[in-house]
C-alpha positions in Angstrom: 0.0 0.0 0.0 1.3 3.4 -0.9 1.9 5.7 2.0 2.6 9.3 2.8 5.0 10.5 5.5 4.3 13.6 7.4 6.2 15.4 10.1 4.2 16.0 13.3 4.0 19.7 12.4 2.7 18.8 8.9 0.1 16.4 10.4 -1.1 19.1 12.8 -1.3 21.7 10.1 -3.3 19.3 7.8 -5.7 18.5 10.5 -6.2 22.1 11.6 -6.7 23.3 8.0 -9.4 20.7 7.5 -11.2 21.6 10.7 -11.0 25.4 10.1 -12.3 25.1 6.6 -15.2 23.1 7.8 -16.2 25.8 10.2 -14.7 24.9 13.6 -13.7 27.8 15.7 -10.0 28.4 16.2 -10.2 27.1 19.8 -11.9 23.9 18.8 -9.8 23.4 15.6 -6.6 23.7 17.6 -7.6 21.3 20.4 -8.9 18.7 18.0 -5.9 18.9 15.7 -3.5 18.5 18.6 -5.5 15.5 19.8 -5.6 13.5 16.5 -1.9 14.4 15.9 -1.0 13.0 19.3 -2.9 9.8 18.6 -1.0 9.3 15.3 2.3 10.3 17.0 1.8 7.6 19.7 1.0 4.9 17.1 -2.8 4.8 17.9 -4.1 4.9 14.4 -7.6 4.2 15.5 -7.5 7.6 17.3 -5.2 9.4 14.9 -5.7 11.4 11.7 -8.3 8.9 10.5 -10.7 10.3 13.1 -11.0 13.5 11.1 -13.4 11.7 8.7 -15.9 11.1 11.5 -15.2 14.4 13.2 -16.1 16.4 10.1 -19.0 14.1 9.1 -20.6 14.5 12.5 -20.5 18.3 12.1 -21.9 18.1 8.6 -24.8 16.0 9.9 -25.6 18.7 12.5 -24.7 16.5 15.5 -21.9 18.6 17.1 -21.3 22.3 17.7 -18.3 23.8 16.0 -18.0 26.8 18.3 -19.8 26.3 21.7 -18.0 27.9 24.7 -18.0 25.6 27.7 -19.7 26.7 30.9 -17.8 25.7 34.1 -19.7 25.3 37.4 -18.0 25.0 40.8 -20.5 22.5 42.1 -18.9 21.4 45.4 -15.5 21.5 47.2 -14.4 18.4 45.2 -16.6 18.6 42.1 -16.3 20.7 38.9 -19.0 20.3 36.3 -18.5 21.5 32.7 -21.3 21.9 30.1 -19.6 21.4 26.7 -22.7 22.8 24.9 -22.8 20.0 22.4 -19.3 20.5 21.2 -16.4 18.0 21.3 -15.1 17.4 24.8 -11.6 18.6 24.4 -12.0 22.4 25.0 -14.3 21.8 27.9 -11.7 19.5 29.5 -8.8 21.9 28.9 -10.6 24.9 30.3 -11.8 23.1 33.5 -8.5 21.2 34.1 -6.8 23.8 36.3 -9.9 23.9 38.6 -9.9 20.1 38.9 -6.3 20.0 39.8 -6.7 22.8 42.4 -9.6 20.9 44.0 -7.6 17.7 44.1 -4.7 19.4 45.8 -7.1 20.9 48.4 -9.3 17.9 49.1 -7.0 15.0 48.2 -9.3 13.9 45.5 -11.7 15.6 43.0 -14.0 14.8 40.1 -14.8 16.6 36.8 -18.0 15.9 35.0 -18.2 16.9 31.4 -21.8 17.1 30.2 -23.4 17.4 26.8 -20.2 16.6 24.9 -19.5 14.6 21.7 -16.6 12.2 22.3 -14.1 10.6 19.9 -10.7 10.9 21.5 -8.5 8.4 23.4 -8.7 8.9 27.2 -5.0 8.8 27.7 -4.9 12.4 26.5 -7.1 13.3 29.5 -5.0 11.4 32.0 -1.5 12.5 31.0 -1.9 16.1 32.1 -2.8 14.8 35.5 0.2 12.4 35.8 2.5 15.2 34.5 1.3 17.2 37.5 2.0 14.4 39.9 -1.6 13.3 40.3 -3.2 9.9 39.9 -6.0 9.9 37.3 -9.0 7.9 36.2 -11.5 8.6 33.3 -14.4 6.9 31.7 -17.1 7.6 29.1 -20.0 5.7 27.5 -20.4 5.8 23.7 -23.2 4.6 21.3 -24.9 1.2 22.0 -22.7 -1.0 19.9 -21.8 -3.8 22.4 -23.9 -6.7 23.7 -23.8 -7.6 27.4 -22.4 -11.0 28.3 -25.1 -13.6 27.5 -26.9 -11.2 25.2 -27.1 -10.8 21.5 -28.2 -7.1 21.0 -26.2 -3.9 21.4 -26.8 -2.2 24.7 -23.4 -0.9 26.0 -20.9 1.4 24.4 -17.3 0.5 23.9 -17.1 2.3 27.3 -13.3 3.0 27.7 -11.6 3.4 31.0 -8.2 4.9 31.6 -5.9 5.1 34.7 -2.6 6.9 35.2 0.0 6.8 37.9 2.8 9.4 38.0 6.4 8.3 38.0 9.4 10.5 38.8 11.6 11.0 35.7 9.8 8.3 33.8 6.7 8.1 31.6 3.6 7.4 33.7 2.0 4.0 34.2 -1.0 4.6 32.0 -3.6 2.3 30.5 -6.4 3.2 28.3 -8.7 0.4 27.1 -12.2 -0.2 25.8 -14.3 -2.5 27.9 -15.3 -4.1 24.6 -12.9 -6.8 23.2 -11.5 -4.2 20.8 -12.1 -0.5 20.1 -14.7 0.1 17.4 -12.2 2.1 15.5 -10.0 -1.0 15.2 -12.9 -2.9 13.6 -13.5 0.0 11.2 -9.9 0.1 10.2 -10.0 -3.7 9.5 -13.1 -3.1 7.4 -11.4 -0.3 5.4 -8.4 -2.6 4.8 -10.5 -5.5 3.7 -9.1 -7.7 6.6 -10.9 -10.1 8.9 -11.0 -9.4 12.6 -10.0 -11.9 15.3 -12.6 -14.3 16.7 -14.2 -13.0 19.9 -14.5 -9.4 18.8 -18.2 -9.6 17.8 -21.2 -11.3 16.5 -23.4 -10.8 13.5 -27.0 -9.6 13.5 -28.2 -13.2 14.1 -26.1 -13.5 17.2 -23.5 -15.8 15.6 -19.7 -15.3 16.1 -18.2 -13.6 13.1 -14.8 -12.5 11.8 -16.3 -10.3 9.1 -15.9 -6.7 10.3 -18.9 -5.4 8.4 -21.1 -8.2 9.9 -20.0 -7.2 13.4 -20.5 -3.5 12.7 -24.0 -4.4 11.6 -24.5 -6.9 14.6 -22.9 -6.3 18.0 -19.4 -6.1 19.5 -18.5 -8.2 22.5 -17.0 -7.2 25.9 -13.5 -8.4 26.9 -13.5 -11.2 29.4 -17.1 -12.2 29.1 -19.1 -11.3 32.2 -16.2 -9.4 33.8 -15.9 -6.9 30.9 -19.7 -6.7 30.8 -19.7 -5.6 34.5 -17.1 -2.9 33.8 -19.1 -1.7 30.8 -22.2 -1.3 33.0 -20.1 0.5 35.6 -19.1 3.1 33.0 -22.7 3.5 31.9 -23.6 4.4 35.5 -20.6 6.5 36.5 -20.5 8.7 33.4 -24.3 8.5 32.7 -26.9 8.8 35.4 -24.4 9.7 38.2 -23.5 12.9 36.3 -26.9 13.5 34.8 -26.0 12.4 31.3 -26.9 9.8 28.7 -26.3 6.1 28.6 -25.0 4.5 25.4 -28.5 3.4 24.4 -29.8 7.0 24.9 -26.9 8.4 22.9 -27.7 6.1 20.0 -31.4 7.0 20.2 -30.5 10.8 20.2 -28.4 10.2 17.1 -31.5 9.0 15.3 -29.6 7.2 12.6 -27.5 10.1 11.5 -24.2 8.2 12.1 -22.6 10.9 14.3 -20.1 10.3 17.0 -21.3 9.5 20.6 -23.0 12.2 22.6 -23.1 12.3 26.4 -20.8 12.7 29.4 -17.3 11.9 30.7 -16.2 11.5 34.3 -12.6 12.3 35.3 -11.2 11.7 38.8 -7.9 13.1 40.2 -6.1 12.0 43.4 -3.2 13.8 45.1 -0.8 11.4 46.7 0.7 14.2 48.8 -2.7 14.9 50.4 -3.2 11.2 51.1 0.3 10.6 52.4 1.9 13.9 53.5 5.6 13.7 54.1 5.6 10.0 53.5 4.4 10.3 49.9 7.9 9.7 48.4 8.3 6.5 50.4 5.1 4.9 49.1 5.5 6.1 45.6 8.9 4.3 45.6 7.1 1.1 46.6 5.1 1.4 43.4 8.4 1.5 41.5 9.2 -1.9 43.1 6.0 -3.3 41.8 6.7 -2.0 38.3 10.2 -3.4 38.3 8.9 -6.8 39.4 6.5 -6.8 36.5 9.2 -6.0 34.0 11.6 -8.6 35.5 9.2 -11.3 34.4 9.1 -9.9 30.9 5.8 -8.1 31.2 5.3 -4.8 29.3 4.0 -1.9 31.3 0.8 -0.4 29.7 1.7 2.7 27.8 5.3 1.7 27.1 4.7 1.1 23.4 3.1 4.5 23.0 6.0 6.3 24.6 8.6 4.4 22.5 6.6 5.2 19.3 6.4 8.9 20.4 10.2 9.2 20.6 10.4 7.7 17.1 7.7 9.7 15.4 9.0 13.0 16.9 12.1 12.5 14.7 10.8 10.5 11.8 7.2 11.7 11.5 4.1 9.6 10.9 3.1 7.4 7.9 -0.5 7.1 6.8 -2.0 5.3 3.7 -2.2 7.4 0.6 -6.0 6.7 0.4 -6.5 8.2 3.9 -4.3 11.2 3.1 -6.4 11.9 -0.1 -9.7 11.5 1.9 -8.5 14.0 4.5 -7.4 16.4 1.8 -10.7 16.1 0.1 -12.4 17.4 3.3 
């Protein structure tokens, strides 16, 4: 397959031009362009430049605001709530982040609820700013109802990702970001675009039968990871980032979309914990114990979550990113 190589600056400029010419405000265009460039930079193609196709399509279908200004509410000593106004979540997150951090340092832990946002991005981008500041972070969000519960055959849950980050001194954070489905929906879509089969266990067709045909699974239902265990985690995300914060479940998000094919609409919950508030002067002692745990994992040959992304980041910062010519032409056509 023919490919195109772009420096990170070129990838960002391409994304921002597409977004600006489609009507996104400078603030939203910048935040989205930085996000998809970061996904491509870290080797996460399912959350990289390819996302521009769905981002713009959602706008053209009238399912996202291009210029809404978030409204921040100081709800309680340890809670900040942000109304994204129907826009993508990124600007709302960035504007409310300083308040979330300040509350976490004051109370030891704090929560941010982002409401009425359209979500497409990987959650690691919401966790890294917390770990960079020495905080422990957790985030989750529902999506559209694409995933069947364990024992079921019809979509009910979203891919419902969860992310967790632990800060490490002079090292990249321990940070995982994973769908509670067996695979991210974007991975199945990329297999479909490439004409490739998907692994067994990722989904079922519309008759409830196991399938390795990506289109059949997209028309049927995805599956959770780990059977009933992943299904329980998916339900937890529905509750934490849905009813708990006064926002939509994945089924409600899909109903709101009304067949338009837009990206998921609803809420996101982000938690921040301050080790220093929990531990005081002993914080460095207990954080060092975490390093013992990480070292013991690696001594057995285990890869720490996030390691591959940070290795890829070092490489692409120098060498740039490579995408298929077909994708490059589709993005340019926008």
